[in-house]
Residue, then its C-alpha position, 0 to 999 in steps of 0.5 A: x725184051x720179047x720174043x713173041x708179037x701180038x696184035x689184036x684188033x677185034x675181030x682179029x688177032x695177029x701173033x708172031x713168035x720172034x727168032x730172038x728177043x727184040x727191044x719192044x720200048x722202042x719197036x713200034x706197030x702202026x695200022x692203016x689202010x687194012x696193013x700193019x707195019x712193024x718197026x722191030x729193034x733187036x735186043x742184041x745186033x746178030x744175025x737171025x736165020x729167020x723172022x720167026x721161030x720155026x719147028x716150034x711144038x704147042x708146049x713151047x709156044x706156050x711157054x713162050x707166050x706165058x713169059x711174055x705176058x708175064x714180062x708184059x705184066x711185070x713191065x706195066x706194074x713197073x711203069x705204074x710205080x714208076x709213075x706213082x713215085x713221080x706223081x709223089x715227088x711232084x706233089x711233095x715238090x708242090x707242097x714244098x714250093x707251096x709251103x715256101x710261098x706261104x712262108x714268104x708271104x707270112x714274113x712279108x706280113x710280119x714285116x709289114x706288122x711289125x713296120x707298122x708297129x714300130x711307126x706306131x710306137x714312134x708316133x706314141x714316144x712323139x706324143x708322150x714327149x709333146x705331152x711332157x713338154x706342154x706339162x712343163x710349159x704349164x707348170x712353168x706358166x703356172x708358177x709364173x702366174x703365182x709369182x706375178x699374183x704374189x707380188x702385189x700381195x708383198x707390195x701391200x705387205x710392205x706398204x702397211x708395214x712402212x705405215x706402222x713403223x715407230x717415229x719415237x720412243x713414246x709412241x713406241x711405248x703407246x703402240x706397244x701397249x695398244x698391240x697388247x690388246x685384241x686387235x695385236x694381230x690385226x694386220x697379219x690377219x688381214x693378209x692372211x684373209x686375203x691370200x685365203x681360197x674361197x669355201x668350197x660349193x655346199x652340195x645340192x640335189x638337181x631334179x631332172x623331169x622328163x616328158x611322158x612317152x608311150x615309146x621306150x626310145x627318146x624324143x629326139x630319136x623318135x619318128x613323132x609321125x609314125x608313132x601317131x599313126x601307130x597309136x591311132x590305129x590302136x586306138x581304133x581297134x580298141x574302139x571297135x572291139x568295145x563298141x556295141x558288140x554285145x555278143x563279144x561279152x559271151x565269148x572266150x579269150x581265144x574267140x576274140x582273136x581274129x586268127x583263130x576265128x579263121x582257122x575256125x572258118x576254115x575247119x567249117x568250110x573244109x567240112x562243108x558247113x559254108x554258112x558256118x564258115x561265113x559266120x566265123x569270117x564275119x565276127x573275124x572281120x569286124x574284129x579286124x577289118x584288115x586281112x585280106x585272107x578273111x575276105x578271100x576265104x568268104x568269098x569261096x563260101x559264098x561262091x559255094x552258097x551262090x550268093x555270088x554278088x557278095x563274092x565279087x564284093x569280097x574278092x575285090x575288098x581282098x584285091x584291095x587290101x592286097x597292095x602293092x603287088x609283091x611276090x609274098x602275095x601272088x597266090x592270094x592275088x591269084x585265088x581272088x582274080x579266079x574267085x571273082x572272074x568265076x563269080x562273074x561268069x555264074x552271073x553270064x557277064x563273061x567279058x568281066x570274068x575273062x578279065x579277072x582270068x587274064x589277070x590271073x594268066x598274069x601272074x602264073x602263066x604257066x597255070x594249065x587250068x586257068x588257061x583252059x578256063x580262060x579259052x573256055x570263056x572266050x568261046x562262050x563270048x564268041x558264041x554269045x556274038x554269033x548268036x547275036 
């Protein structure tokens, strides 16, 4: 409800102090084609003398304007609070709905677990009953077998007893006299011997031996071919180290490590001692000739010393060891191609050098320096061809 109407379209401002309050909720102001269309609804149905309030001084206009602003602020605050309450209610409703869904899902899972538990319990009870029935059947069968074993014994006893019956009195006396001696219980002792079980076996120790193996795994779990290859490589490495390298006897233990020698060669190269770096790499190669970085770094030293053919040889050996080509050795392969290509170009073998630079560009197509060097080599080749 307001008596002041304001429409602001920078840099224009339209303000009108109305004659009476209007329903600002339903009232609208539409702007289009340079015109403003107001649709105003009176707060109370009555006839107005005019649309705007006439003969109003500045103080009254200021007061009306301030009241209109305050009411607009209060209304905006109430709308914000109402939206906040509605949002909280919606969140609460959504939370309750989610909790109900989770509770229903939890109950469903519990029911499934309970059904499964009951099913397993029934199966277990059925198995126990089957086991009991089986045990009963086995006990009955054992009793029957025992009874069948006892029947022949009883029959043999009866036969023996019938054979030893007394025919007359004389014979009875004779039998009585004869039974007073040591063999009076011979018949019964014989029966007891037949019923006795065999004695338990004597204890003994069984010795088990295993095939000696270098590896901790069992022979049935091993890979014989791979293990033999590894052992052969180890033996070959020990043979090389212990061969005619008499100078190793004077070296310290860490100086016999190829990695330590490689680091030492790198430091010498950084200090400009290229010949010393070559000597360190030479000894490291003699200790382990399967490390491609040794050849790659030695090739860089030979380039500095202008040993171009040796630089080509070491770069080629590094590329040979850097197989198969994988992302992990891309940087090393790139350096090997560049160093061999540089050595070729310094020997004026530009075609071979260009091939190495193009191979390096295939590894790193975005390397601008290598691309520029390759273009220079192409220009040299073209100039050589034109001059010839």
